[in-house]
KEMAR-428852 format. One record per residue (C-alpha): x negated, y, z negated. Coordinates in steps of 0.2 Angstrom, whole numbers, padded with zeros to 4 digits, always signed. Each point is the difference from the previous one (the first is absolute). Example, Ala and Ser with C-alpha at 12.3 -4.5 7.8 and 13.67 -1.06 7.14 Angstrom:
<mardrens>
-0062-0022-0039
-0006+0017+0003
</mardrens>
This chain:
<mardrens>
-0563+0457-0479
-0003+0012+0015
+0006+0017-0004
+0014+0012+0001
+0003+0011+0014
+0006+0016+0004
+0010+0012-0005
+0002+0016+0007
+0016+0005+0006
+0011+0013-0008
+0016-0011-0004
+0010+0009-0013
+0009-0015-0005
+0010-0002-0016
-0011-0009-0012
+0006-0014-0011
+0018+0001+0006
+0002-0018+0003
-0003-0015-0011
-0014-0010+0007
+0004-0016+0009
-0003-0017-0008
-0017-0008+0002
-0003-0006+0018
+0006-0017+0004
-0012-0012+0009
+0014-0008+0011
+0001-0001+0019
+0005+0016+0008
+0018+0002+0003
+0006+0009+0015
+0003+0019-0004
+0014+0010+0007
-0008+0013+0010
+0010+0015+0005
-0007+0018+0003
-0018+0001-0005
+0004+0017-0009
+0012-0009-0011
-0014-0012-0005
-0012+0014-0003
+0013+0009-0011
+0003-0015-0011
-0019-0006-0001
-0008+0017-0003
+0006+0003-0018
-0003-0019-0004
-0018+0002+0006
-0003+0016-0010
+0007-0009-0015
-0011-0014+0003
-0015+0011+0000
+0005+0008-0017
+0004-0016-0008
-0019-0005+0002
-0007+0016-0009
-0003+0001-0019
+0004+0003-0013
+0019-0001+0003
+0001-0010+0017
+0011-0015-0003
-0012-0012+0009
-0016+0008-0007
+0001-0006-0019
-0016+0005-0009
-0006+0012+0013
-0007+0016-0006
+0008+0017+0005
-0003+0004+0018
-0008-0018+0004
+0007-0008+0016
+0002-0019+0000
-0002-0007+0017
+0013-0013-0003
+0009-0008-0015
-0006-0017+0006
-0012-0008-0012
-0004-0017+0008
-0003-0006+0018
-0004+0014+0003
-0004+0010-0016
+0002+0018+0005
+0003+0007-0017
-0014+0012+0001
-0003+0018+0005
-0009+0003+0016
-0008+0017+0003
+0005+0000+0018
+0018-0006-0004
+0002+0013-0013
-0007+0015+0011
+0011-0005+0014
+0015-0002-0011
-0002+0017-0008
-0003+0009+0017
+0017-0006+0004
+0007+0006-0016
-0008+0017+0001
+0007+0002+0017
+0017-0005-0006
-0002+0012-0015
-0005+0015+0011
+0016-0004+0011
+0011+0003-0015
+0000-0015-0012
-0007+0010-0015
+0004-0014-0012
-0016-0008+0006
-0012+0013-0007
-0003-0009-0017
-0004-0016+0009
-0013+0010+0011
-0008+0008-0015
-0001-0017-0009
-0009-0007+0015
-0012+0014+0001
-0004-0002-0019
-0002-0019+0003
-0012+0002+0014
-0011+0012-0010
-0001-0013-0013
-0004-0014+0012
-0014+0010+0008
-0009-0002-0017
+0003-0019-0003
-0016-0010+0003
+0003-0014+0011
-0009-0013+0011
-0003+0013+0014
-0008+0012-0012
+0005+0016-0010
+0004+0018+0005
-0014+0005+0011
-0008-0017+0002
+0013-0008+0012
+0014-0004-0012
+0013+0010+0010
+0001-0013+0013
+0006-0014-0012
+0015-0007+0009
+0012-0004-0014
+0003+0002-0019
+0010-0009-0013
+0017+0009-0002
-0005+0005-0018
-0014+0011+0008
-0014-0012-0005
-0013-0007+0013
+0003-0016+0009
-0016-0009-0001
+0004-0016+0010
-0008-0004+0017
+0007+0011+0014
-0004+0007+0017
-0009+0016-0006
-0003+0014+0003
+0014+0007+0010
-0004+0017+0006
+0017+0007+0007
+0007+0002-0018
-0008+0016-0005
+0004+0008+0017
+0018-0005-0001
+0002+0006-0018
-0008+0017+0004
+0013+0002+0014
+0014-0004-0012
-0006+0013-0012
-0004+0013+0013
+0019-0001+0006
+0006+0004-0018
-0014+0014-0002
+0007+0008+0016
+0017+0001-0008
-0007+0007-0016
-0009+0013+0009
+0015+0005+0011
+0010+0002-0016
-0012+0011-0009
-0010-0013-0011
-0017+0001+0008
-0008+0000-0018
+0008-0017-0003
-0009-0007+0015
-0016+0007-0005
+0000-0006-0018
+0010-0016+0001
+0001-0008+0018
-0016+0006+0008
-0013-0009-0011
+0008-0016+0004
+0001+0004+0019
-0018+0006+0000
-0006-0017-0007
+0008-0009+0013
-0006+0011+0014
-0018-0001-0007
+0002-0019+0001
+0005+0000+0018
-0014+0012+0005
-0013-0011-0009
+0006-0017+0005
+0010+0001+0017
-0015-0007+0010
-0001-0016-0011
+0010-0016+0003
+0013-0007-0011
+0016-0010+0001
+0014+0004+0011
+0018+0004-0005
+0005-0019+0001
-0015-0003-0012
-0007-0014+0011
-0014+0008+0011
-0015+0008-0006
-0006+0013+0013
+0006+0016+0007
+0019+0002+0001
+0009+0012+0012
+0013+0003-0012
-0012+0006-0014
-0010+0010+0012
+0015+0009+0007
+0007+0005-0017
-0017+0005-0006
-0001+0013+0014
+0017+0007-0004
-0003+0001-0019
-0016+0010+0003
+0008+0012+0012
+0015+0004-0011
-0011+0000-0015
-0011+0013+0007
+0015+0011+0003
+0007-0002-0017
-0017+0004-0008
+0000+0017+0009
+0017+0004-0005
-0004-0002-0019
-0018+0007+0001
-0009-0017-0002
-0014-0009+0009
+0001-0016+0008
-0018-0005+0005
+0005-0017+0007
+0013+0007+0012
-0014+0006+0011
-0002-0018+0007
+0017-0001+0007
-0006+0003+0018
-0012-0014-0002
+0014-0012-0006
+0010+0005+0015
-0015-0004+0011
-0001-0017-0008
+0018-0003+0003
-0003-0001+0018
-0010-0016-0002
+0016-0010-0003
+0006+0002+0018
-0006-0014+0011
+0007+0007+0017
+0016-0010-0001
+0007+0002-0018
-0005+0005-0018
-0011-0013-0009
+0007-0001-0018
-0017-0004-0007
-0018+0002+0005
-0017-0003-0008
+0005-0018-0004
+0002-0017+0009
+0016-0008-0005
+0004-0008+0017
+0016+0009+0002
+0006+0010+0016
+0002+0016-0010
+0018+0002+0005
+0008+0005-0017
+0014+0010-0008
-0014+0009-0009
-0002+0011+0015
+0019+0004+0001
+0000+0005-0018
-0016+0010+0002
+0008+0010+0014
+0017+0004-0009
-0009+0005-0016
-0010+0013+0009
+0014+0006+0011
+0001+0019+0000
+0016+0008+0006
-0010+0015+0007
-0012-0010+0010
-0002-0003+0018
-0001-0017+0007
-0018-0001-0005
-0010-0016+0003
-0014+0005-0011
+0011-0002-0016
+0011-0013+0008
+0016+0010-0002
+0016-0010+0003
+0003+0007+0017
-0018-0002+0006
-0004-0012+0014
-0011-0010-0011
+0013-0002-0014
+0014-0005+0012
-0009-0013+0010
-0007-0007-0017
+0018-0001-0006
+0004-0011+0016
-0015-0011-0002
+0003-0003-0019
+0019-0003+0001
-0002-0011+0016
-0012-0011-0010
+0014-0006-0010
+0012-0005+0014
-0006-0017+0003
-0004-0006-0018
+0016+0002-0010
+0015-0010+0004
+0012+0014-0004
-0009+0010+0014
+0002-0013+0013
+0006+0006+0017
-0001+0018-0005
-0007+0010+0015
-0013+0014-0001
+0008+0017-0003
+0012-0008-0012
-0002+0001-0019
-0007-0016-0009
-0004-0005-0018
-0018+0006-0004
-0012-0008-0011
-0017+0006-0007
-0011-0008+0014
+0002-0015+0011
-0013-0011-0009
+0009+0003-0017
+0002-0016-0011
+0004+0008-0017
+0017-0007-0007
+0002-0008+0017
-0004+0015+0011
+0017+0008+0002
+0007+0017+0006
+0000+0014-0013
+0013+0013-0003
-0014+0013-0001
-0008-0004+0017
+0017-0001+0009
+0005+0017-0008
-0017+0007+0005
+0003-0004+0018
+0016+0010-0001
-0007+0014-0009
-0014+0003+0012
+0012+0001+0014
+0011+0012-0009
-0015+0011-0004
-0005+0000+0019
+0018+0005+0005
-0001+0014-0013
-0016+0006+0008
+0006-0001+0018
+0015+0010-0004
-0009+0013-0009
-0013+0002+0014
+0013+0000+0013
-0008-0014+0011
-0008-0017+0000
-0016-0005+0010
-0002-0017+0007
-0019-0004+0002
-0009-0015+0008
-0003-0006-0018
+0019+0001-0005
+0007-0005+0016
+0003-0018-0005
+0010+0006-0015
+0011+0011+0010
+0003-0013+0014
+0009-0011-0013
+0014+0014+0001
-0001+0005+0018
-0008-0011+0013
-0002+0014+0012
-0008+0013-0011
-0017+0007+0005
-0014+0009-0009
+0005+0019-0002
+0008+0012-0012
+0019+0001-0001
+0009+0015-0007
+0014-0002-0012
+0013+0005+0012
-0005-0013+0013
+0009-0016+0004
-0016-0011-0003
-0002+0008-0018
+0018-0004-0004
-0001-0017+0006
-0016-0004-0009
+0005+0008-0017
+0017-0007+0000
-0007-0018+0003
-0014+0003-0013
+0013+0006-0013
+0010-0016+0003
-0016-0010-0001
-0004+0008-0017
+0017-0003-0006
-0002-0019+0005
-0013-0002-0014
+0011+0007-0013
+0014-0011+0006
-0012-0015-0003
-0002+0006-0018
+0019+0001-0001
+0002-0018+0007
-0012-0007-0012
+0005+0010-0015
+0010-0012-0012
+0017+0004-0006
-0006+0008-0016
-0010+0012+0010
-0016-0004-0010
-0016+0000+0010
-0014-0013-0002
-0018+0001+0007
+0003-0011+0014
+0013-0010+0010
-0001-0017+0008
-0008-0001+0017
+0013-0015+0004
+0017+0006-0008
-0003+0017-0007
+0003-0005-0018
-0009+0012-0013
-0016-0007-0006
-0014+0004-0012
+0001+0014-0014
+0018+0007-0002
+0005+0018-0002
-0017+0006+0007
-0002+0019-0003
-0010+0000+0017
+0015-0007+0010
+0012+0012-0008
-0011+0015+0003
-0004-0005+0018
+0018+0000+0004
+0003+0017-0007
-0014+0008+0009
+0006-0008+0017
+0018+0006-0001
-0006+0017-0006
-0010+0002+0016
+0015-0006+0010
+0010+0014-0008
-0014+0012+0006
-0005+0003-0019
-0019+0002+0001
-0013+0005-0013
-0010+0016+0000
-0015+0002+0012
-0017-0006-0008
-0010+0011+0012
-0003-0012+0015
+0001+0014+0013
-0016+0008-0007
-0009-0016-0004
+0001-0011+0016
-0016+0005+0008
-0013-0014+0001
-0018+0006-0004
-0013-0001+0014
-0012-0009-0012
+0007-0013-0012
-0009-0004-0016
+0004-0010-0016
-0003+0015-0011
+0007-0001-0018
+0001+0012-0015
-0002-0006-0018
+0013+0006-0013
+0004+0010-0010
+0011-0010-0012
+0008+0007-0015
+0012-0008-0012
+0018+0008+0001
+0004+0005-0018
+0015+0011+0002
+0014-0010+0006
+0015+0008-0009
+0011+0009+0012
+0007+0017-0006
+0019-0002-0003
+0013+0009+0011
-0008+0000+0016
+0014+0002+0012
+0003+0000+0019
+0002+0017+0009
+0018-0005+0002
+0002+0003-0019
+0005-0018-0004
-0008-0005-0016
-0011-0016+0000
-0002-0009-0016
-0016-0004-0008
+0006-0010-0015
+0000-0019-0003
+0004-0009+0016
+0017-0009-0001
+0002-0005+0019
+0017+0010-0001
+0008+0003+0016
-0001+0018+0006
+0017+0009+0003
+0007-0007+0016
+0005+0013+0013
+0018+0000+0007
-0007+0008+0016
-0017+0000+0008
-0007+0015+0010
-0004-0007+0017
-0010+0012+0011
+0001-0004+0019
-0015+0008+0010
+0001-0001+0019
-0014+0005+0011
+0007+0007+0017
-0005+0015+0011
+0015+0010+0005
+0004+0015+0010
+0009+0015-0005
+0018-0003-0003
-0002-0019-0003
+0003-0007-0018
-0003-0017-0008
+0013-0009-0009
+0002-0017-0009
+0015-0012+0001
+0003-0017-0006
+0012-0014-0005
+0005+0007-0017
+0011+0015-0004
-0014+0009-0008
-0008+0001+0018
+0017+0003+0009
+0004-0018+0005
-0008+0002+0017
+0011+0015+0004
-0011+0013+0008
+0012+0014-0006
-0004-0005-0018
-0019-0003+0002
-0012+0007-0012
-0011+0015+0006
-0018-0001-0004
-0010+0016-0004
-0014+0007+0010
-0006+0011-0014
-0017-0009+0000
-0001-0002+0019
-0015+0005+0010
-0007-0004+0017
-0014-0011-0008
+0012-0008-0012
+0018+0000+0007
+0008-0006-0016
+0019+0000-0002
+0005-0005-0018
+0015-0002-0011
+0003-0007-0018
+0016-0010-0004
+0005-0007-0017
+0005-0018+0003
+0006-0014-0012
-0013-0013-0004
+0002-0016+0010
+0009+0008+0015
-0005-0009+0016
+0004+0008+0017
-0006+0003+0018
-0004+0017+0007
-0007+0009+0014
-0005+0018+0005
+0008+0011+0013
-0003+0017+0007
+0014+0012+0004
-0004+0011+0015
+0004+0018+0001
+0014-0004+0012
+0008-0012-0013
-0005-0016+0008
-0008-0014-0010
-0016-0010+0003
-0002-0016-0011
-0017-0007-0003
-0003-0017+0008
+0005-0017-0008
+0000-0010-0011
+0008+0008-0015
-0011+0003-0015
+0004-0009-0016
-0002+0007-0018
+0004-0006-0017
+0000+0013-0015
-0011-0007-0013
+0004+0000-0019
-0009+0012-0011
-0001+0011-0015
+0008+0016-0003
-0009+0013+0011
-0007-0013+0012
-0001+0003+0019
-0006-0008+0015
-0006+0006+0017
+0004-0008+0017
-0012+0006+0014
+0006-0003+0017
-0005+0005+0018
+0012+0003+0014
+0002-0015+0012
</mardrens>
């Protein structure tokens, strides 16, 4: 198997509200009725989240025999057999679930606690990579009963400890913000500390990449290792602990620059596999180190950076001529994306995870440009932007400019095109396999892949401007003047206290259960609190309103438009905001307008914006962050 990706994105979707679809059929793809993309997203999202939960023990319907908190990569047990638990898959899955929990789906808390307990145990399981403190934390996968897998495999894989630390740090932040710092110190930190120690000690040694094929240095692994040490160091300070290995984070950032070859990001270095290095590995590395508070920094390959954008073009363009289903699709238009162009595994086909990653990177970039209030075209990224405006030249374009609007609208449509490809090749039962055929789009390889479901959820979360917390990139993007392969040994300590105190609730007062997991749906909300944030500098007497195609937004009647509040407005952050309670599933178009002191109305520029209210648990909410056009 290759591993599970992603999951951050606070989608507070109703859990287990649907009966999971029947097993995926291996029949030729039937044409799918494609209406509004938002309708597909609204229908597919709860199925995808259900697909993730079905693959988690002990009660997941497709994870029989899996221990509590153990993620099964896929129910498939032959050709290929993915019925194992990968450290990488599990960490990325639970990063998604932690973000979803923080967004209001409180029924997930028991599953999260079970995962943390399971990882504490797995850190102590002796395996072919070693034991705790002797390299065993980089063992790629385990049997679902928490015993060691002892067969031949591509080991070690050095991204797992970093990703696990990131998932546990996200939950630790929630515990701290709700007054449970002592739980972090006694229960969670010992596990995180071991993983951070591993990264600090072994980051400069080669290992197998996330596709489990190349023994070398992997861009994805190096990027997530840097992130983990940066946010781990912050957490250590918050709970009064030490992280000796975190001191090498700047040196990892320095080494990260080695993957740039002047034209694109090389997926792997320190190896000789004969490939071009064009690989979705690099797209995944960028989206998993996306920081919503970052600038368009090339040093950390942020999604809006020049290097990340031209790399996206190089990687996606490499698949245009090799897949029949991409035949004739011009540059600047979405295509089906695989792992790397030389791939032959299971026939070398497009992957749902890779296609979703392309969309997610673009949504991340759009979020960053809108927050910054401008985009910059450089000589490096010019080829990327020329796909959307042949006359564009290098320069910085403010958010109110015609060029900014032209480019961002085109790039948003380009990103949506990748989701539309996933829609086109999603079978009628809405299940997602690992791959789809390069010739006709039929699902292939392992069915009900947790990775595929998770990647879809992350991408559409970013599409809705739902982003994870900052990991500290703005204070960790300076490349040292002198680079060295410094490492720090240890410390490692067995995490012995893994029982969570009962009754740890959120600040909203909603109780979260700590009893036996039943995978019971949380109480479904009949309305979702949707906050619309609009950035627009105004003059005295001007006020910002929102109007839309539904009655709740005045049915486009400016007299009935909803006023936004300027209570949080400042010259540095010209924020207008309003929170509305809207029914789940409501899909509508909307725009912002300004009413002048003389009563006249000024609309923002076209096109209309589109939004679908997600489902969620009681108390859930969602934030839509916009900038005046």
